[in-house]
C-alpha positions as CSV (number, residue, x, y, z in Angstrom):
1,M,18.0,69.7,36.0
2,A,20.5,67.1,37.2
3,D,17.8,64.3,38.2
4,T,17.1,64.6,34.3
5,K,20.2,64.2,33.0
6,Q,21.3,61.1,35.7
7,T,17.9,59.5,34.2
8,E,19.1,60.0,30.3
9,Q,22.5,58.5,31.8
10,A,21.0,55.4,33.4
11,E,18.9,55.2,30.2
12,N,21.5,55.0,27.9
13,R,23.6,52.2,29.9
14,R,24.3,48.7,28.4
15,R,24.8,45.4,30.3
16,I,28.4,43.7,30.3
17,G,28.0,41.1,32.7
18,E,27.7,43.3,36.2
19,L,29.0,46.1,34.6
20,S,26.7,49.1,33.3
21,V,28.4,51.0,30.5
22,F,27.6,54.2,28.0
23,P,27.2,52.6,24.7
24,L,30.4,54.2,23.3
25,S,33.6,52.9,24.7
26,L,36.3,55.7,24.5
27,G,39.6,54.2,23.3
28,G,42.5,54.7,24.9
29,N,45.2,54.2,22.1
30,V,45.6,57.8,21.5
31,F,47.0,58.8,24.4
32,G,50.6,59.2,24.8
33,W,50.3,58.5,20.7
34,T,48.5,61.4,19.0
35,A,47.2,62.8,22.2
36,D,49.8,64.1,25.0
37,E,48.7,63.9,28.8
38,A,47.3,67.6,28.4
39,E,45.0,66.6,25.4
40,S,44.1,63.3,26.6
41,F,43.1,65.0,29.9
42,A,40.6,67.0,27.7
43,V,39.2,64.8,25.8
44,L,38.6,62.2,29.0
45,D,37.1,65.3,30.7
46,A,34.7,66.2,27.9
47,Y,33.5,62.2,27.8
48,A,33.1,62.0,31.2
49,A,31.3,65.2,31.5
50,A,28.9,63.8,28.8
51,G,28.0,61.0,30.5
52,G,30.2,58.3,29.0
53,N,32.0,56.0,31.6
54,F,33.6,53.7,29.9
55,I,37.4,53.3,28.8
56,D,39.6,50.8,26.6
57,T,43.1,50.8,27.0
58,A,46.1,48.1,27.0
59,D,49.4,47.6,28.3
60,V,51.0,47.8,25.0
61,Y,49.9,51.3,24.1
62,S,51.7,52.9,22.2
63,A,54.7,50.9,21.9
64,W,54.8,51.3,18.5
65,V,55.8,54.9,18.5
66,P,59.6,55.5,18.8
67,G,60.4,56.3,22.0
68,N,57.4,54.9,23.7
69,S,57.8,51.2,25.7
70,G,54.3,50.9,26.0
71,G,52.0,51.5,29.2
72,E,52.3,55.2,27.9
73,S,48.3,55.2,28.2
74,E,47.5,53.5,31.2
75,T,50.1,55.8,32.8
76,I,48.2,58.6,31.4
77,L,44.9,57.4,32.5
78,G,46.4,56.4,36.1
79,N,47.2,60.2,36.5
80,W,44.1,61.5,35.1
81,F,42.4,58.8,37.9
82,A,44.6,60.2,40.6
83,S,43.7,64.1,39.4
84,R,40.3,63.6,39.2
85,G,39.2,61.2,42.0
86,N,36.6,59.6,40.1
87,R,38.3,55.6,39.5
88,A,35.2,54.2,40.8
89,D,32.7,56.3,38.0
90,I,34.8,54.8,35.5
91,V,34.4,51.4,33.8
92,L,38.0,50.4,33.4
93,A,39.0,48.2,30.3
94,T,42.9,47.2,29.8
95,K,44.5,43.9,28.3
96,V,47.0,41.4,28.6
97,G,49.3,39.6,26.2
98,A,50.5,41.5,23.5
99,G,53.9,43.2,22.9
100,V,56.2,44.9,20.4
101,P,58.1,43.6,19.2
102,T,58.0,40.5,21.3
103,P,54.7,38.9,22.8
104,R,54.3,38.5,26.4
105,G,51.9,35.5,25.9
106,L,49.2,34.1,28.0
107,S,51.2,31.8,30.7
108,A,49.9,32.1,34.2
109,A,53.1,33.9,35.1
110,A,52.9,36.4,32.1
111,I,49.4,37.2,32.8
112,K,50.1,38.1,36.5
113,A,52.8,39.8,35.8
114,G,51.3,42.0,33.3
115,L,48.2,42.8,35.6
116,D,50.1,44.4,38.6
117,E,52.2,46.4,35.8
118,S,48.9,47.7,34.7
119,L,47.6,48.1,38.1
120,K,50.6,49.9,38.9
121,R,50.5,52.1,36.0
122,L,46.6,52.7,36.2
123,R,47.3,53.4,40.1
124,T,44.3,51.5,40.9
125,D,43.6,48.3,42.8
126,Y,41.5,46.5,40.4
127,I,40.5,46.0,36.6
128,D,36.5,46.1,35.7
129,L,37.0,44.3,32.3
130,Y,40.2,42.5,31.8
131,Y,41.1,41.0,28.3
132,T,43.6,38.5,26.6
133,H,44.7,40.6,24.1
134,Y,45.5,38.4,21.3
135,D,44.9,34.3,22.0
136,D,48.4,32.5,22.7
137,T,47.5,29.0,21.1
138,S,50.9,27.8,23.0
139,V,48.8,27.9,26.4
140,P,45.6,25.7,27.0
141,V,42.2,27.3,27.8
142,E,42.3,25.8,31.0
143,E,45.4,27.4,32.0
144,I,44.5,30.9,30.8
145,I,41.0,30.7,32.3
146,S,42.3,29.0,35.7
147,T,44.7,32.5,35.9
148,L,42.4,34.9,35.2
149,D,39.3,33.1,37.8
150,E,42.5,33.2,40.1
151,L,42.5,36.7,39.3
152,V,38.7,37.8,40.0
153,K,38.7,35.8,43.5
154,A,41.7,37.9,44.4
155,G,39.6,40.8,43.7
156,K,41.8,42.6,41.0
157,V,39.7,41.9,37.9
158,R,35.7,42.1,37.8
159,Q,34.8,40.9,34.7
160,I,37.0,38.8,32.0
161,A,37.1,39.3,28.0
162,A,38.9,38.2,24.9
163,S,39.8,39.9,22.2
164,N,41.2,38.5,18.6
165,I,40.6,35.0,19.7
166,S,39.3,31.9,17.2
167,A,35.5,30.8,17.3
168,E,36.9,27.2,18.4
169,R,39.3,28.9,21.2
170,L,36.7,30.9,22.3
171,E,34.5,28.2,22.6
172,A,36.5,25.8,24.2
173,A,37.5,28.7,27.3
174,L,33.2,28.4,27.6
175,D,32.9,25.3,28.3
176,F,35.7,25.0,29.9
177,S,34.1,27.9,32.3
178,A,31.0,26.4,32.8
179,K,32.2,22.6,33.3
180,E,34.4,23.8,36.5
181,G,32.6,26.8,37.5
182,L,35.0,29.3,36.8
183,A,35.1,32.9,35.4
184,R,33.8,33.1,32.1
185,Y,34.5,35.5,29.2
186,V,31.8,37.8,29.4
187,A,32.8,40.0,26.2
188,L,34.3,39.7,23.1
189,Q,36.4,42.4,21.0
190,P,36.5,41.5,17.2
191,H,38.0,44.0,14.7
192,Y,34.6,45.0,13.2
193,N,33.3,47.1,11.1
194,L,31.1,48.3,8.1
195,V,34.4,47.6,5.8
196,S,35.7,45.0,8.2
197,R,32.9,42.3,8.6
198,D,34.7,39.0,7.9
199,T,36.8,38.5,10.9
200,F,34.0,38.5,12.9
201,E,30.4,37.5,10.9
202,G,30.5,33.9,10.8
203,P,31.4,31.1,13.4
204,L,33.1,33.8,15.7
205,A,29.6,35.8,16.0
206,D,27.8,32.6,16.3
207,V,30.1,31.4,19.8
208,A,29.2,35.1,21.1
209,A,25.5,34.9,20.4
210,R,25.0,30.5,21.3
211,H,27.3,31.8,24.9
212,D,25.3,35.2,25.3
213,V,28.9,37.0,25.1
214,V,28.3,40.7,24.4
215,T,30.5,42.2,21.2
216,L,32.4,45.4,21.4
217,P,34.2,45.9,18.2
218,Y,37.7,47.8,17.7
219,Y,38.7,49.8,14.7
220,A,34.6,50.9,15.0
221,L,35.8,53.8,12.3
222,A,38.3,51.8,10.3
223,S,41.1,54.0,11.4
224,G,38.9,57.3,10.5
225,F,38.0,56.2,7.0
226,L,33.9,55.8,8.2
227,T,34.2,59.2,9.4
228,G,33.8,60.1,5.5
229,K,36.5,62.5,5.7
230,Y,38.7,60.5,3.5
231,R,37.9,61.0,-0.3
232,P,39.7,60.7,-3.4
233,G,42.4,63.7,-4.0
234,A,41.4,64.9,-0.6
235,S,44.5,65.1,2.1
236,V,44.0,64.2,5.4
237,D,46.5,65.1,8.4
238,S,46.3,62.1,11.0
239,A,48.7,59.4,11.7
240,R,46.2,56.8,10.4
241,A,45.6,58.4,6.9
242,E,47.5,55.6,5.2
243,G,45.6,53.1,7.1
244,A,42.3,54.7,6.5
245,A,42.6,55.5,2.9
246,K,43.4,51.9,1.8
247,Y,39.3,51.7,1.9
248,L,39.2,54.3,-0.9
249,E,40.7,51.7,-3.6
250,T,38.0,49.2,-2.7
251,E,34.7,48.8,-4.0
252,R,32.9,48.4,-0.8
253,G,34.9,51.4,0.5
254,Q,33.1,53.2,-2.1
255,K,29.6,51.7,-1.5
256,V,29.7,52.4,1.7
257,L,30.7,55.7,1.5
258,A,27.7,56.4,-0.6
259,A,25.5,54.6,1.9
260,L,26.9,56.7,4.8
261,D,26.4,59.9,2.2
262,D,22.6,59.1,2.1
263,V,21.9,58.0,5.8
264,A,23.9,60.9,7.2
265,A,21.9,63.4,4.9
266,N,18.6,61.8,6.6
267,H,19.4,62.3,10.1
268,G,21.7,65.4,9.7
269,A,24.4,63.2,11.5
270,A,27.8,63.3,11.1
271,H,29.2,59.5,9.3
272,A,30.8,58.5,12.4
273,T,28.0,58.4,14.2
274,V,26.0,56.8,11.4
275,A,28.8,54.1,11.0
276,L,29.2,53.5,14.8
277,A,25.0,53.1,15.3
278,W,25.1,50.6,12.2
279,L,27.6,48.9,14.6
280,A,25.3,49.2,17.9
281,A,22.3,47.7,15.8
282,Q,24.3,44.4,15.3
283,P,23.7,41.1,17.3
284,T,25.4,41.0,20.1
285,V,27.1,44.1,19.7
286,V,26.7,46.7,23.1
287,A,29.4,49.6,22.9
288,P,31.6,50.0,19.4
289,I,35.1,51.4,20.7
290,A,36.5,54.8,19.1
291,S,39.1,57.3,20.1
292,A,39.3,60.8,20.0
293,R,42.4,62.8,19.4
294,T,40.7,66.1,20.2
295,V,37.2,67.2,21.9
296,D,36.0,68.7,18.3
297,Q,36.2,64.7,17.4
298,L,34.2,63.6,20.3
299,P,30.4,64.6,19.9
300,A,30.2,62.1,16.6
301,L,30.8,59.6,18.6
302,L,28.8,60.5,21.5
303,A,25.7,60.5,19.3
304,V,25.7,57.0,18.8
305,A,23.6,56.8,21.8
306,D,21.0,58.5,20.5
307,L,20.9,57.6,16.9
308,K,18.5,54.8,16.0
309,L,18.7,53.7,12.1
310,T,15.1,52.6,10.6
311,E,15.1,49.2,9.0
312,Q,15.7,50.3,5.6
313,E,19.1,52.6,6.8
314,L,20.0,49.8,7.9
315,A,19.5,47.2,5.2
316,L,21.0,49.7,2.8
317,L,24.4,50.1,4.7
318,T,24.7,46.3,5.1
319,S,23.9,45.8,1.9
320,A,26.8,48.3,0.5
321,S,29.1,46.5,3.0
322,E,28.8,43.1,1.7
C-alpha cells in the first residue's frame, strides 16, 4: 500500500528546474496571521501527509497585521521543520525585497542580509527556491543576478525565481544570466487567476514561455472569491472577505461564478478545485499557490492534482473570464 502511495505521489510531481514539486503549492501567508502556530502546524501536517511537498512563504509575512513585524510565517515554518525533522522532504520557497511600510529593495547588501535573516527564522541552511519578491528598478538586473548567483554558488540557494516583475526586466535578467553563464530565473510568480488575467497574459507570459520559465500563480483563488462561497447577500467570516467580495460587483466575476457552478457540478468537485484546475491547464503553469487557514479547507486545494478539465470546460471558463 505504501509503495502505491509513493508511486502516485511521484506521478503527480512537476518540475521546476532541478526541483520536483507537488502540483499545489501551499501558501504560507496565513501562518502567523489568520492561523496561529498550532493551526498552522495542523495544516502543514495534513498537507505533507497528503503528499504535498511545496511550501511558499516570504520574509515579509505577515507584517501587515497589527503587532507583527514580518517573519512570523517563516518562524512558524522553522519551528515546524525542527519539530517534525522533515526539512529535506520539503521544497521551500521564500522571498526577499518587500517590506512594510518601507521595501527592503534588491541591492546586493539587502538580498544577502535578507537571506541570512530568513535562514535563521526558518532554521535551515538553504532555500530551495528564492524569489525577488518585488522588482527594484533602481538596481540593475546585473547586480541582482550576480548576487543571487553568488548565493547559489555558496549553497545557500538552490534555484532562483522572480515575482512581480515586468516582461522587459525579466527578459533582461534572463539574457544576462545566459550571456554570463550565471544562475537564471527558473520560475515566475505573477498575480494570476480566473478573474485577474491581465497582469500575466500577454508580454510577461510570452517571455516566460519563450525562455522556458515555469509559472506559479499567487492569489490563485482571488482571495477566496473563486471558492464560490461569496454570493450576493452572503456574509463570509474571513479576513480577506472585503478583497474577495469586490469581484461580485463585476460582470466578469458573475460570469466566472456561473461557469464554475456548471463545471463543478459536472465533476462533483469544489469550486476551488475547478478554479485551480483551470490555472494548472494554462501554458507554463506548474503549481498554483493557495493557502488554507484550517485543515477542512485543504481537500479542495489538494484535489487539483487529480482533476483534469475537458477542452470544452476549459473553453467555457476562459470565455467567462474574458
